N, CA, C and O of each residue as an XYZ file, in Angstrom:
704
protein
N      -3.818     17.668     -7.544
C      -5.190     17.194     -7.466
C      -5.624     17.195     -6.000
O      -4.963     16.576     -5.166
N      -6.719     17.876     -5.673
C      -7.173     17.894     -4.276
C      -7.639     16.515     -3.826
O      -8.195     15.738     -4.602
N      -7.400     16.242     -2.574
C      -7.785     14.956     -2.005
C      -9.140     15.112     -1.340
O      -9.333     16.001     -0.510
N     -10.083     14.241     -1.706
C     -11.420     14.296     -1.125
C     -11.403     13.597      0.237
O     -11.020     12.434      0.363
N     -11.833     14.349      1.240
C     -11.920     13.794      2.586
C     -13.376     13.848      3.027
O     -14.062     14.844      2.797
N     -13.832     12.809      3.641
C     -15.231     12.718      4.048
C     -15.342     13.050      5.529
O     -14.841     12.313      6.378
N     -15.996     14.156      5.832
C     -16.196     14.560      7.219
C     -17.441     13.872      7.751
O     -18.559     14.339      7.535
N     -17.246     12.780      8.433
C     -18.357     12.098      9.078
C     -17.980     11.904     10.541
O     -16.822     12.080     10.921
N     -18.936     11.550     11.336
C     -18.659     11.334     12.742
C     -17.761     10.116     12.894
O     -18.125      9.019     12.471
N     -16.594     10.301     13.493
C     -15.703      9.149     13.652
C     -16.247      8.169     14.690
O     -16.904      8.566     15.652
N     -15.969      6.906     14.482
C     -16.290      5.886     15.493
C     -15.124      5.851     16.475
O     -13.965      5.943     16.071
N     -15.429      5.717     17.756
C     -14.382      5.654     18.776
C     -14.582      4.420     19.644
O     -15.703      3.966     19.875
N     -13.458      3.894     20.117
C     -13.480      2.681     20.934
C     -12.452      2.818     22.053
O     -11.330      3.269     21.825
N     -12.842      2.428     23.252
C     -11.931      2.365     24.395
C     -11.724      0.900     24.747
O     -12.665      0.105     24.721
N     -10.489      0.550     25.077
C     -10.164     -0.822     25.442
C      -9.444     -0.834     26.779
O      -8.582      0.005     27.041
N      -9.804     -1.788     27.617
C      -9.163     -1.933     28.927
C      -7.869     -2.725     28.793
O      -7.691     -3.492     27.846
N      -6.991     -2.533     29.729
C      -5.761     -3.314     29.841
C      -6.174     -4.770     30.049
O      -6.975     -5.070     30.935
N      -5.622     -5.682     29.226
C      -5.998     -7.095     29.379
C      -4.911     -7.921     30.064
O      -4.979     -9.150     30.094
N      -3.906     -7.234     30.612
C      -2.820     -7.930     31.278
C      -1.611     -8.152     30.386
O      -0.488     -8.245     30.881
N      -1.824     -8.237     29.077
C      -0.732     -8.351     28.104
C      -0.623     -7.086     27.266
O       0.461     -6.538     27.070
N      -1.766     -6.639     26.781
C      -1.835     -5.429     25.971
C      -2.387     -4.317     26.870
O      -3.514     -4.426     27.353
N      -1.611     -3.249     27.102
C      -2.072     -2.211     28.032
C      -3.183     -1.333     27.468
O      -4.014     -0.827     28.223
N      -3.207     -1.145     26.142
C      -4.129     -0.218     25.506
C      -3.881      1.191     26.040
O      -2.812      1.456     26.589
N      -4.825      2.079     25.893
C      -4.617      3.461     26.320
C      -5.814      3.870     27.160
O      -6.928      3.980     26.648
N      -5.592      4.092     28.431
C      -6.686      4.406     29.356
C      -7.318      5.766     29.064
O      -8.487      5.983     29.382
N      -6.560      6.682     28.465
C      -7.050      8.046     28.290
C      -7.606      8.347     26.900
O      -8.524      9.155     26.763
N      -7.060      7.707     25.874
C      -7.403      8.087     24.501
C      -8.089      6.946     23.759
O      -7.678      5.792     23.884
N      -9.139      7.259     22.978
C      -9.829      6.208     22.217
C      -9.156      5.918     20.877
O      -8.479      6.773     20.306
N      -9.356      4.706     20.394
C      -9.068      4.359     19.011
C     -10.108      5.108     18.178
O     -11.277      5.174     18.559
N      -9.689      5.671     17.046
C     -10.588      6.450     16.194
C     -10.622      5.813     14.814
O      -9.580      5.476     14.252
N     -11.831      5.646     14.264
C     -11.996      5.090     12.924
C     -12.797      6.079     12.082
O     -13.925      6.437     12.423
N     -12.190      6.512     10.972
C     -12.887      7.317      9.966
C     -13.291      6.358      8.849
O     -12.437      5.889      8.097
N     -14.577      6.066      8.737
C     -15.090      5.210      7.669
C     -15.054      5.996      6.362
O     -15.621      7.085      6.267
N     -14.383      5.435      5.355
C     -14.239      6.102      4.051
C     -13.761      7.538      4.250
O     -14.236      8.454      3.579
N     -12.827      7.729      5.167
C     -12.313      9.063      5.486
C     -11.597      9.720      4.331
O     -11.567     10.947      4.237
N     -11.018      8.921      3.448
C     -10.364      9.446      2.246
C     -11.042      8.801      1.051
O     -11.100      7.575      0.948
N     -11.559      9.631      0.145
C     -12.256      9.121     -1.037
C     -11.223      8.658     -2.064
O     -10.531      9.471     -2.676
N     -11.133      7.353     -2.241
C     -10.164      6.783     -3.171
C     -10.820      6.308     -4.465
O     -10.146      5.729     -5.316
N     -12.118      6.544     -4.628
C     -12.836      6.031     -5.793
C     -12.226      6.584     -7.083
O     -11.999      7.785     -7.227
N     -11.974      5.670     -8.003
C     -11.449      6.041     -9.303
C      -9.960      6.344     -9.334
O      -9.420      6.645    -10.398
N      -9.296      6.275     -8.215
C      -7.866      6.589     -8.197
C      -7.043      5.398     -8.672
O      -7.226      4.285     -8.180
N      -6.134      5.620     -9.628
C      -5.246      4.536    -10.042
C      -4.112      4.304     -9.025
O      -3.432      3.278     -9.069
N      -3.922      5.257     -8.121
C      -2.829      5.155     -7.143
C      -3.325      5.557     -5.745
O      -2.930      6.598     -5.221
N      -4.198      4.723     -5.139
C      -4.745      5.079     -3.831
C      -3.669      5.175     -2.738
O      -3.817      5.943     -1.787
N      -2.601      4.406     -2.875
C      -1.521      4.482     -1.889
C      -0.966      5.905     -1.825
O      -0.763      6.460     -0.745
N      -0.728      6.479     -2.996
C      -0.178      7.831     -3.053
C      -1.133      8.857     -2.448
O      -0.695      9.788     -1.773
N      -2.424      8.693     -2.684
C      -3.399      9.635     -2.104
C      -3.373      9.593     -0.582
O      -3.417     10.637      0.069
N      -3.304      8.410     -0.019
C      -3.248      8.299      1.443
C      -1.935      8.876      1.956
O      -1.922      9.626      2.932
N      -0.837      8.530      1.303
C       0.460      9.066      1.728
C       0.479     10.585      1.657
O       1.009     11.242      2.554
N      -0.097     11.152      0.595
C      -0.134     12.610      0.458
C      -0.985     13.247      1.553
O      -0.623     14.288      2.102
N      -2.116     12.617      1.866
C      -2.979     13.122      2.931
C      -2.236     13.141      4.261
O      -2.231     14.153      4.961
N      -1.611     12.024      4.605
C      -0.866     11.950      5.859
C       0.267     12.980      5.880
O       0.440     13.691      6.869
N       1.038     13.060      4.788
C       2.163     14.010      4.722
C       1.685     15.454      4.825
O       2.293     16.259      5.530
N       0.590     15.792      4.122
C       0.052     17.161      4.175
C      -0.317     17.563      5.598
O      -0.338     18.748      5.933
N      -0.610     16.565      6.434
C      -1.034     16.838      7.803
C       0.049     16.537      8.839
O      -0.239     16.392     10.027
N       1.291     16.444      8.377
C       2.422     16.344      9.285
C       2.722     14.968      9.852
O       3.505     14.850     10.794
N       2.114     13.923      9.297
C       2.399     12.555      9.745
C       3.369     11.943      8.739
O       3.196     12.103      7.531
N       4.390     11.240      9.234
C       5.419     10.718      8.351
C       5.910      9.344      8.758
O       5.174      8.553      9.349
N       7.177      9.070      8.429
C       7.793      7.759      8.662
C       6.854      6.664      8.160
O       6.570      5.695      8.864
N       6.376      6.843      6.917
C       5.343      5.969      6.364
C       5.872      4.629      5.893
O       7.053      4.462      5.589
N       4.956      3.691      5.847
C       5.232      2.364      5.320
C       4.034      1.888      4.513
O       2.912      2.355      4.711
N       4.285      0.953      3.601
C       3.241      0.268      2.823
C       3.398     -1.212      3.107
O       4.481     -1.771      2.928
N       2.338     -1.842      3.543
C       2.417     -3.260      3.857
C       1.034     -3.736      4.249
O       0.022     -3.183      3.819
N       1.006     -4.779      5.079
C      -0.219     -5.263      5.678
C      -0.149     -4.994      7.169
O       0.512     -4.052      7.608
N      -0.828     -5.815      7.940
C      -0.851     -5.682      9.401
C      -0.331     -6.994      9.968
O      -0.720     -8.066      9.506
N       0.537     -6.921     10.956
C       1.098     -8.145     11.532
C      -0.007     -9.067     12.044
O      -0.995     -8.593     12.606
N       0.150    -10.389     11.854
C      -0.869    -11.350     12.268
C      -0.759    -11.764     13.734
O      -1.390    -12.738     14.143
N       0.007    -11.064     14.506
C       0.146    -11.360     15.932
C      -0.175    -10.094     16.731
O      -0.005     -8.985     16.222
N      -0.633    -10.247     17.967
C      -0.960     -9.065     18.771
C       0.304     -8.254     19.052
O       1.339     -8.799     19.435
N       0.196     -6.958     18.854
C       1.320     -6.060     19.120
C       0.795     -4.658     19.370
O      -0.381     -4.369     19.148
N       1.681     -3.796     19.832
C       1.337     -2.398     20.075
C       2.617     -1.577     20.089
O       3.725     -2.114     20.081
N       2.437     -0.273     20.111
C       3.560      0.660     20.175
C       3.354      1.509     21.430
O       2.340      2.196     21.552
N       4.291      1.466     22.346
C       4.092      2.142     23.635
C       4.638      3.559     23.684
O       4.410      4.280     24.655
N       5.369      3.970     22.625
C       5.994      5.291     22.671
C       5.589      6.198     21.509
O       6.176      7.263     21.317
N       4.579      5.773     20.731
C       4.138      6.584     19.595
C       2.714      6.189     19.193
O       2.296      5.047     19.387
N       1.982      7.147     18.632
C       0.663      6.892     18.068
C       0.859      6.430     16.615
O       1.941      6.599     16.052
N      -0.188      5.848     16.010
C      -0.080      5.331     14.649
C      -1.378      5.572     13.886
O      -2.468      5.473     14.449
N      -1.248      5.891     12.598
C      -2.401      5.970     11.701
C      -2.242      4.898     10.641
O      -1.138      4.662     10.150
N      -3.338      4.251     10.287
C      -3.330      3.257      9.222
C      -4.462      3.570      8.252
O      -5.623      3.665      8.651
N      -4.116      3.732      6.970
C      -5.107      3.965      5.930
C      -5.186      2.751      5.022
O      -4.157      2.194      4.640
N      -6.392      2.338      4.675
C      -6.588      1.163      3.819
C      -6.650      1.630      2.362
O      -7.611      2.275      1.943
N      -5.601      1.289      1.599
C      -5.511      1.701      0.195
C      -6.191      0.701     -0.742
O      -6.821      1.089     -1.725
N      -6.056     -0.579     -0.429
C      -6.642     -1.622     -1.274
C      -7.108     -2.774     -0.384
O      -6.523     -3.054      0.662
N      -8.166     -3.425     -0.826
C      -8.646     -4.617     -0.129
C      -9.405     -4.297      1.146
O      -9.853     -3.175      1.377
N      -9.527     -5.331      1.956
C     -10.208     -5.173      3.251
C      -9.624     -6.187      4.218
O      -8.978     -7.156      3.821
N      -9.870     -5.935      5.503
C      -9.317     -6.820      6.531
C     -10.207     -6.803      7.762
O     -10.993     -5.880      7.978
N     -10.061     -7.837      8.551
C     -10.659     -7.881      9.888
C      -9.476     -7.791     10.842
O      -8.551     -8.601     10.781
N      -9.518     -6.796     11.722
C      -8.424     -6.544     12.649
C      -8.980     -6.563     14.066
O     -10.012     -5.955     14.348
N      -8.283     -7.269     14.957
C      -8.668     -7.218     16.370
C      -7.865     -6.090     17.010
O      -6.634     -6.107     17.026
N      -8.588     -5.123     17.529
C      -7.982     -4.009     18.251
C      -8.238     -4.208     19.737
O      -9.306     -4.681     20.127
N      -7.269     -3.852     20.563
C      -7.464     -3.898     22.008
C      -7.038     -5.181     22.687
O      -7.283     -5.338     23.883
N      -6.408     -6.109     21.976
C      -5.958     -7.354     22.603
C      -7.043     -8.414     22.636
O      -8.072     -8.291     21.972
N      -6.798     -9.464     23.424
C      -7.692    -10.628     23.411
C      -9.117    -10.314     23.861
O     -10.048    -11.033     23.499
N      -9.299     -9.266     24.635
C     -10.654     -8.864     25.063
C     -11.135     -7.638     24.300
O     -12.082     -6.969     24.714
N     -10.473     -7.346     23.178
C     -10.813     -6.172     22.380
C     -11.995     -6.415     21.457
O     -12.947     -7.111     21.811
N     -11.917     -5.826     20.263
C     -13.020     -5.886     19.307
C     -12.459     -6.118     17.912
O     -11.484     -5.486     17.506
N     -13.092     -7.039     17.181
C     -12.740     -7.247     15.784
C     -13.511     -6.232     14.951
O     -14.733     -6.120     15.055
N     -12.774     -5.495     14.121
C     -13.354     -4.439     13.301
C     -12.962     -4.685     11.852
O     -11.792     -4.912     11.544
N     -13.954     -4.638     10.962
C     -13.685     -4.743      9.529
C     -13.268     -3.375      9.012
O     -13.930     -2.372      9.282
N     -12.167     -3.339      8.268
C     -11.703     -2.097      7.653
C     -11.675     -2.284      6.146
O     -11.340     -3.355      5.642
N     -12.037     -1.212      5.432
C     -12.201     -1.261      3.982
C     -11.473     -0.100      3.322
O     -10.959      0.794      3.995
N     -11.438     -0.129      2.000
C     -10.775      0.908      1.218
C     -11.260      2.300      1.650
O     -12.460      2.562      1.738
N     -10.292      3.177      1.914
C     -10.585      4.553      2.308
C     -10.722      4.763      3.799
O     -10.707      5.903      4.263
N     -10.855      3.684      4.568
C     -10.941      3.822      6.029
C      -9.584      4.220      6.593
O      -8.541      3.802      6.091
N      -9.614      5.031      7.639
C      -8.402      5.399      8.360
C      -8.643      5.097      9.830
O      -9.657      5.497     10.401
N      -7.692      4.381     10.439
C      -7.755      4.036     11.854
C      -6.592      4.745     12.543
O      -5.453      4.679     12.080
N      -6.885      5.418     13.646
C      -5.837      6.118     14.397
C      -5.759      5.472     15.771
O      -6.714      5.484     16.547
N      -4.584      4.907     16.043
C      -4.367      4.143     17.269
C      -3.541      4.957     18.254
O      -2.415      5.346     17.944
N      -4.083      5.216     19.429
C      -3.248      5.864     20.431
C      -2.187      4.884     20.934
O      -2.383      3.669     20.897
N      -1.079      5.419     21.398
C      -0.001      4.580     21.929
C      -0.575      3.554     22.900
O      -1.427      3.874     23.729
N      -0.095      2.315     22.784
C      -0.501      1.241     23.681
C      -1.627      0.379     23.170
O      -1.915     -0.663     23.758
N      -2.282      0.785     22.077
C      -3.441      0.051     21.572
C      -3.012     -1.178     20.784
O      -2.284     -1.079     19.797
N      -3.474     -2.331     21.235
C      -3.149     -3.576     20.562
C      -3.850     -3.689     19.228
O      -4.972     -3.214     19.059
N      -3.171     -4.330     18.270
C      -3.774     -4.621     16.979
C      -3.170     -5.895     16.416
O      -1.993     -6.198     16.609
N      -4.029     -6.637     15.705
C      -3.642     -7.935     15.157
C      -4.534     -8.241     13.964
O      -5.758     -8.143     14.057
N      -3.926     -8.609     12.849
C      -4.676     -9.013     11.674
C      -5.337    -10.361     11.940
O      -4.679    -11.300     12.388
N      -6.632    -10.459     11.666
C      -7.373    -11.718     11.799
C      -7.576    -12.347     10.419
O      -7.353    -13.545     10.247
N      -7.999    -11.544      9.433
C      -8.152    -12.035      8.064
C      -8.040    -10.856      7.108
O      -8.190     -9.699      7.500
N      -7.770    -11.177      5.837
C      -7.614    -10.115      4.847
C      -7.920    -10.640      3.464
O      -7.890    -11.848      3.229
N      -8.218     -9.723      2.538
C      -8.290    -10.080      1.139
C      -6.869    -10.068      0.596
O      -5.977     -9.437      1.163
N      -6.672    -10.776     -0.511
C      -5.327    -10.934     -1.064
C      -4.685     -9.600     -1.436
O      -3.472     -9.441     -1.304
N      -5.480     -8.651     -1.894
C      -4.925     -7.392     -2.394
C      -4.714     -6.329     -1.312
O      -4.415     -5.181     -1.643
N      -4.859     -6.673     -0.045
C      -4.747     -5.685      1.032
C      -3.425     -4.910      0.964
O      -2.341     -5.491      0.900
N      -3.556     -3.572      0.981
C      -2.406     -2.679      1.134
C      -2.784     -1.628      2.168
O      -3.793     -0.937      2.033
N      -1.962     -1.522      3.194
C      -2.176     -0.565      4.271
C      -1.034      0.448      4.234
O       0.124      0.086      4.025
N      -1.370      1.704      4.438
C      -0.363      2.759      4.584
C      -0.349      3.137      6.054
O      -1.382      3.488      6.624
N       0.820      3.066      6.661
C       0.971      3.455      8.057
C       1.763      4.738      8.152
O       2.598      5.026      7.295
N       1.498      5.520      9.209
C       2.222      6.778      9.428
C       2.209      7.112     10.918
O       1.401      6.594     11.689
N       3.126      7.989     11.292
C       3.298      8.369     12.691
C       3.457      9.881     12.802
O       3.975     10.518     11.885
N       3.016     10.457     13.917
C       3.240     11.886     14.120
C       4.733     12.129     14.387
O       5.468     11.191     14.695
N       5.174     13.381     14.270
C       6.608     13.646     14.459
C       7.096     13.492     15.897
O       8.301     13.394     16.133
N       6.181     13.470     16.850
C       6.583     13.268     18.243
C       6.408     11.807     18.608
O       5.459     11.160     18.166
N       7.302     11.296     19.398
C       7.258      9.900     19.805
C       8.369      9.118     19.139
O       9.079      9.625     18.270
N       8.506      7.875     19.562
C       9.561      7.005     19.042
C       8.944      5.639     18.760
O       8.263      5.069     19.612
N       9.189      5.119     17.554
C       8.634      3.829     17.168
C       9.252      2.711     18.005
O      10.467      2.666     18.199
N       8.419      1.828     18.488
C       8.866      0.572     19.091
C       7.787     -0.471     18.833
O       6.632     -0.127     18.582
N       8.157     -1.727     18.895
C       7.219     -2.813     18.660
C       7.189     -3.687     19.900
O       8.199     -4.280     20.281
N       6.034     -3.759     20.521
C       5.845     -4.568     21.737
C       4.882     -5.698     21.412
O       3.897     -5.510     20.699
N       5.187     -6.889     21.954
C       4.356     -8.055     21.648
C       3.607     -8.599     22.854
O       3.033     -9.685     22.779
N       3.601     -7.876     23.950
C       2.753     -8.274     25.067
C       3.430     -9.049     26.172
O       2.750     -9.704     26.961
N       4.755     -8.996     26.257
C       5.428     -9.691     27.362
C       5.204     -8.923     28.669
O       4.874     -7.738     28.644
N       5.377     -9.582     29.779
C       5.189     -8.940     31.089
C       6.176     -7.797     31.278
O       5.802     -6.745     31.798
N       7.428     -7.981     30.868
C       8.437     -6.921     31.004
C       8.060     -5.699     30.158
O       8.171     -4.565     30.623
N       7.611     -5.933     28.910
C       7.174     -4.821     28.052
C       5.978     -4.114     28.665
O       5.910     -2.885     28.670
N       5.042     -4.887     29.177
C       3.822     -4.328     29.749
C       4.145     -3.379     30.892
O       3.593     -2.281     30.956
N       5.017     -3.780     31.782
C       5.383     -2.944     32.928
C       5.997     -1.621     32.467
O       5.679     -0.567     33.019
N       6.870     -1.668     31.465
C       7.483     -0.444     30.933
C       6.447      0.406     30.194
O       6.450      1.633     30.300
N       5.572     -0.250     29.452
C       4.573      0.457     28.652
C       3.614      1.261     29.524
O       3.234      2.377     29.168
N       3.231      0.707     30.643
C       2.318      1.409     31.559
C       2.916      2.763     31.961
O       2.190      3.736     32.167
N       4.240      2.810     32.068
C       4.914      4.056     32.428
C       5.059      4.995     31.225
O       4.934      6.210     31.380
N       5.318      4.458     30.044
C       5.609      5.319     28.889
C       4.370      5.820     28.144
O       4.398      6.923     27.599
N       3.297      5.052     28.105
C       2.115      5.435     27.322
C       1.568      6.811     27.720
O       1.305      7.620     26.830
N       1.385      7.117     29.006
C       0.841      8.439     29.355
C       1.767      9.608     29.002
O       1.329     10.758     28.971
N       3.025      9.322     28.742
C       3.993     10.377     28.414
C       4.021     10.720     26.920
O       4.649     11.702     26.525
N       3.349      9.922     26.094
C       3.341     10.186     24.653
C       2.422     11.382     24.398
O       1.232     11.318     24.703
N       2.964     12.478     23.839
C       2.133     13.667     23.631
C       1.106     13.459     22.531
O       1.353     12.719     21.579
N      -0.048     14.110     22.658
C      -1.021     14.021     21.567
C      -0.448     14.707     20.326
O       0.320     15.661     20.451
N      -0.810     14.235     19.137
C      -0.292     14.867     17.928
C      -0.866     16.277     17.756
O      -1.950     16.584     18.252
N      -0.125     17.118     17.050
C      -0.577     18.494     16.795
C      -1.645     18.541     15.708
O      -2.408     19.503     15.618
N      -1.695     17.491     14.878
C      -2.650     17.464     13.771
C      -3.314     16.102     13.650
O      -2.773     15.080     14.073
N      -4.478     16.118     13.072
C      -5.219     14.915     12.687
C      -4.602     14.443     11.363
O      -4.392     15.276     10.481
N      -4.302     13.156     11.180
C      -3.644     12.722      9.943
C      -4.490     12.866      8.691
O      -3.955     12.846      7.582
N      -5.808     13.012      8.844
C      -6.692     13.156      7.685
C      -7.165     14.600      7.515
O      -7.204     15.111      6.396
N      -7.523     15.255      8.613
C      -8.172     16.561      8.529
C      -7.346     17.728      9.054
O      -7.836     18.857      9.070
N      -6.123     17.495      9.479
C      -5.242     18.584      9.877
C      -5.473     19.119     11.275
O      -5.983     18.421     12.151
N      -5.092     20.359     11.466
C      -5.071     20.982     12.796
C      -6.456     21.134     13.427
O      -6.566     21.230     14.649
N      -7.493     21.157     12.627
C      -8.852     21.318     13.165
C      -9.681     20.043     13.034
O     -10.908     20.086     13.129
N      -9.019     18.919     12.819
C      -9.717     17.657     12.644
C     -10.321     17.129     13.936
O      -9.931     17.553     15.024
N     -11.265     16.209     13.824
C     -11.936     15.644     14.995
C     -10.991     15.009     16.013
O     -11.271     15.029     17.212
N      -9.877     14.445     15.549
C      -8.945     13.787     16.472
C      -8.454     14.745     17.546
O      -8.265     14.348     18.696
N      -8.248     15.998     17.178
C      -7.704     16.975     18.135
C      -8.645     17.118     19.333
O      -8.188     17.142     20.476
N      -9.933     17.213     19.085
C     -10.910     17.331     20.177
C     -11.054     16.003     20.925
O     -11.165     15.979     22.151
N     -11.051     14.912     20.180
C     -11.228     13.592     20.824
C     -10.061     13.243     21.728
O     -10.239     12.539     22.722
N      -8.874     13.722     21.404
C      -7.678     13.397     22.179
C      -7.211     14.555     23.054
O      -6.024     14.658     23.362
N      -8.121     15.416     23.449
C      -7.783     16.484     24.401
C      -7.309     15.864     25.701
O      -7.916     14.911     26.189
N      -6.222     16.394     26.273
C      -5.744     15.833     27.553
C      -6.704     16.097     28.699
O      -6.441     15.690     29.831
């Protein structure tokens, strides 16, 4: 069954280093509103997982979003909302709270802080990572921050957009 993808202009956000969360000075956070059409699907999790896998993103998980500020300094991350909705603060304490809903996909460049603020009970998020990079979990300590500042610029941009593939908007938005 083909997966319906909605080609709309992605929303982008840049966040400054707040002293705890470094964020990414070069690459924006990208949000595809209703990027994957999940309407009528009895298994929206599978549709998101298939979309990510078809576009070369893997090491997937199904869960929610941690309720504490954190980031990954050695890998980029994609999150697709399969069920429910949530308010997530991106960019650390001086960042922005963004509501995410079913079908939305958020692509976080390495270093971008994220923290769950509120959610509906049925929230299910699918996470995925490009094949380049190494997963780590940073919570904003001074020691992590110092190391992250060095590692974030070394994380290569992904070869594909997790929703739209090799010619997706992310590729142009994340040009070095």
